C-alpha positions in Angstrom: -134.0 -95.9 -51.7 -136.1 -96.2 -48.5 -139.3 -98.1 -48.7 -142.6 -96.7 -47.4 -143.7 -98.1 -44.0 -147.1 -98.8 -42.7 -148.9 -100.2 -39.7 -150.6 -103.5 -40.5 -153.4 -104.8 -38.3 -153.4 -108.6 -38.2 -155.8 -111.1 -36.8 -154.0 -114.1 -35.4 -155.6 -117.6 -35.5 -156.3 -119.3 -32.2 -154.6 -122.6 -31.2 -154.5 -125.4 -32.6 -155.0 -123.9 -36.1 -152.3 -121.3 -35.4 -149.9 -124.2 -34.7 -151.0 -126.0 -37.9 -150.5 -122.9 -40.1 -147.1 -122.2 -38.4 -146.0 -125.8 -39.2 -147.1 -125.5 -42.8 -145.3 -122.1 -43.2 -142.2 -123.6 -41.6 -142.2 -126.6 -44.0 -142.8 -124.6 -47.1 -140.2 -122.0 -46.0 -137.6 -124.8 -45.5 -138.4 -126.7 -48.7 -138.7 -123.7 -51.0 -136.1 -121.3 -49.3 -138.7 -118.7 -48.3 -139.0 -116.5 -45.2 -140.8 -117.8 -42.1 -143.5 -115.6 -40.6 -146.4 -115.7 -38.1 -149.7 -116.9 -39.6 -152.0 -113.9 -39.8 -154.9 -112.3 -41.6 -154.2 -108.7 -42.6 -157.3 -106.6 -41.8 -155.8 -103.1 -42.7 -152.5 -101.6 -43.6 -152.2 -97.8 -43.3 -149.7 -95.1 -42.5 -149.5 -94.3 -38.8 -147.3 -94.0 -35.7 -146.4 -96.8 -33.3 -148.1 -94.9 -30.5 -151.3 -94.3 -32.5 -151.4 -98.1 -33.2 -151.0 -98.9 -29.5 -153.8 -96.4 -28.6 -156.1 -97.8 -31.3 -155.7 -101.4 -30.1 -156.5 -100.3 -26.5 -159.8 -98.9 -27.8 -160.9 -101.9 -29.9 -163.9 -103.6 -28.5 -163.9 -106.7 -30.8 -164.5 -110.3 -29.7 -163.1 -113.5 -31.1 -163.9 -113.7 -34.8 -164.9 -117.0 -36.6 -164.4 -117.1 -40.4 -165.5 -120.0 -42.5 -162.8 -121.5 -44.8 -163.6 -120.9 -48.5 -160.7 -122.5 -50.4 -157.0 -122.5 -50.9 -155.8 -120.1 -53.6 -152.7 -118.7 -55.2 -151.6 -115.7 -57.3 -148.7 -114.1 -58.9 -148.6 -111.5 -56.1 -145.6 -112.1 -53.7 -147.8 -111.6 -50.6 -150.5 -114.1 -52.0 -148.3 -116.9 -53.4 -150.4 -119.5 -51.6 -153.1 -118.7 -49.2 -156.2 -119.9 -47.3 -159.2 -117.7 -48.3 -162.1 -117.1 -45.9 -165.7 -116.0 -46.1 -166.2 -112.6 -44.5 -168.6 -112.2 -41.5 -170.4 -109.4 -39.8 -168.0 -109.4 -36.9 -165.0 -109.2 -39.3 -166.6 -106.3 -41.2 -167.3 -104.5 -37.9 -163.7 -104.9 -36.8 -162.3 -103.8 -40.2 -164.6 -100.7 -40.0 -163.6 -99.9 -36.4 -159.9 -100.1 -37.3 -160.3 -98.1 -40.5 -162.2 -95.3 -38.7 -159.9 -95.4 -35.6 -156.8 -95.2 -37.8 -158.5 -92.4 -39.8 -157.3 -94.4 -42.8 -157.7 -93.6 -46.5 -156.2 -97.0 -47.3 -158.4 -99.6 -49.0 -159.4 -102.5 -46.8 -158.7 -106.1 -47.8 -161.9 -107.4 -49.5 -160.5 -111.0 -49.6 -159.7 -112.2 -46.1 -156.9 -114.7 -46.3 -153.9 -116.2 -44.4 -150.8 -116.6 -46.6 -148.8 -119.8 -46.3 -145.7 -118.7 -48.2 -144.2 -115.6 -49.6 -142.1 -116.4 -52.7 -142.3 -116.2 -56.5 -143.2 -119.6 -57.7 -144.2 -121.0 -61.1 -148.0 -121.2 -61.6 -147.9 -125.0 -61.9 -146.1 -125.4 -58.6 -148.6 -123.0 -56.9 -151.5 -125.0 -58.4 -150.1 -128.3 -57.2 -149.5 -126.9 -53.7 -153.0 -125.4 -53.5 -154.6 -128.7 -54.6 -152.6 -130.6 -52.0 -153.8 -128.5 -49.1 -156.7 -130.0 -47.2 -157.8 -128.8 -43.8 -159.7 -130.8 -41.2 -161.8 -127.9 -40.1 -164.6 -125.8 -41.7 -163.5 -122.5 -40.1 -161.0 -120.6 -38.1 -161.3 -118.7 -34.8 -159.1 -115.6 -34.5 -158.4 -114.6 -30.9 -155.7 -111.9 -31.1 -155.1 -108.7 -33.0 -151.6 -107.3 -33.5 -150.3 -104.0 -34.9 -147.2 -104.6 -37.0 -144.7 -102.0 -38.4 -143.9 -103.2 -41.9 -142.7 -102.2 -45.4 -145.6 -101.4 -47.7 -146.1 -103.4 -49.7 -144.1 -106.5 -48.8 -142.2 -107.5 -51.9 -139.0 -109.3 -50.7 -137.8 -111.8 -48.1 -136.1 -108.8 -46.3 -139.5 -107.0 -46.1 -141.0 -110.0 -44.4 -138.1 -110.6 -42.1 -138.3 -106.9 -41.1 -141.8 -107.0 -39.6 -142.0 -105.7 -36.0 -144.8 -106.2 -33.6 -145.8 -102.8 -32.1 -148.8 -103.9 -30.0 -151.1 -106.8 -29.4 -154.5 -107.4 -27.8 -156.3 -110.6 -27.0 -159.9 -110.9 -28.2 -162.4 -112.2 -25.6 
């Protein structure tokens, strides 16, 4: 059975936070036999064509987005095993609305902006221990790039994560 696909629009953290998140993802993936992936914050996932995603990113007028870190959380959901949660901002809400309208999407937007650190089913106790061990030396994160990704919707397996494909990217000024 073939899975549904979508175009996901990701915000990518700027350096050096991107490198820190990448290293955390690498370590967790190695230690817990999980897939590696690029650190990202999913803004929207919706049906669409690769060309429509490229066109939409060309039209986006967004600037760099700064989001304050709220906390580290975890859940039973595969795509939110362990994650850094952020406070929203006006510029984030504007970008989300611009993408949502530009994609003519009926999909729900993500009300809980977050960057996942691992995709794997883990016992709640292990998740809680990992979450309480995560401390970050910064109060917020700047996101300086947006990417359109072709992906399975929703991501539920390692193969789904490893099958993500970048369709387009745009630097945010």
